[in-house]
C-alpha positions in Angstrom: 0.0 0.0 0.0 1.2 3.5 -0.8 0.0 7.0 -0.2 -1.1 9.2 -3.2 -0.8 12.9 -2.5 -3.2 15.3 -4.2 -1.6 18.7 -4.6 -4.7 20.7 -3.9 -2.6 23.8 -3.0 -1.0 23.8 -6.5 -4.4 23.4 -8.1 -5.9 26.2 -6.0 -2.9 28.4 -6.7 -3.2 27.8 -10.5 -6.9 28.5 -10.3 -6.4 31.8 -8.6 -3.7 32.9 -11.1 -5.8 31.8 -14.1 -8.9 33.7 -12.8 -6.9 36.7 -11.8 -8.1 36.5 -8.2 -6.3 37.6 -5.1 -6.3 35.5 -1.9 -8.5 38.2 -0.3 -11.1 38.1 -3.2 -11.3 34.4 -3.1 -11.5 34.3 0.7 -14.5 36.7 0.5 -16.2 34.4 -2.0 -15.9 31.4 0.2 -16.6 33.2 3.4 -13.3 33.0 5.2 -10.5 35.3 6.2 -7.6 35.9 3.8 -5.2 34.2 6.2 -7.1 30.9 5.8 -6.6 31.0 2.0 -2.9 31.8 2.6 -2.6 28.7 4.9 -4.5 26.5 2.4 -1.9 27.5 -0.2 0.8 26.2 2.1 -1.0 22.9 2.8 1.6 20.3 3.6 4.2 22.9 4.6 5.0 24.5 8.0 2.2 26.9 8.7 -0.1 25.3 6.2 -3.5 23.7 6.8 -6.1 21.6 5.0 -9.7 22.6 4.9 -12.4 20.6 6.7 -15.0 19.0 4.5 -17.5 21.9 4.6 -14.8 24.4 3.4 -13.5 21.9 0.8 -17.0 21.6 -0.6 -17.4 25.5 -0.7 -14.0 25.7 -2.5 -15.1 23.1 -5.0 -18.4 24.9 -5.7 -16.8 28.3 -6.0 -14.2 27.0 -8.5 -16.8 25.2 -10.5 -15.1 21.9 -9.7 -11.6 23.1 -10.7 -10.4 22.4 -7.2 -12.3 19.2 -6.1 -13.0 18.6 -2.5 -11.3 15.2 -2.8 -8.1 16.8 -3.9 -7.4 17.8 -0.3 -7.4 14.2 0.9 -4.5 11.8 0.9 -5.7 8.4 -0.2 -4.2 5.0 0.5 -4.2 2.9 -2.6 -3.5 -0.8 -2.9 -0.7 -1.4 -5.4 -1.2 -4.6 -7.4 1.7 -6.9 -7.8 
């Protein structure tokens, strides 16, 4: 068994750049403080955080599915062979 990492922070960062959104603008859209978005963009690094399920779902909805809620989850996958 191995761990598959989903780089949600990279997906979110790319989304914000593509849409021309600042952290503050996106934070307002999903109903959180800008500091939360900053910490989400550092997910997996010191000072970073992952969203709980309700926030992950809000992010998915606000991005039109570009940043899926499941992308914040590490999954264990059975490796055949």
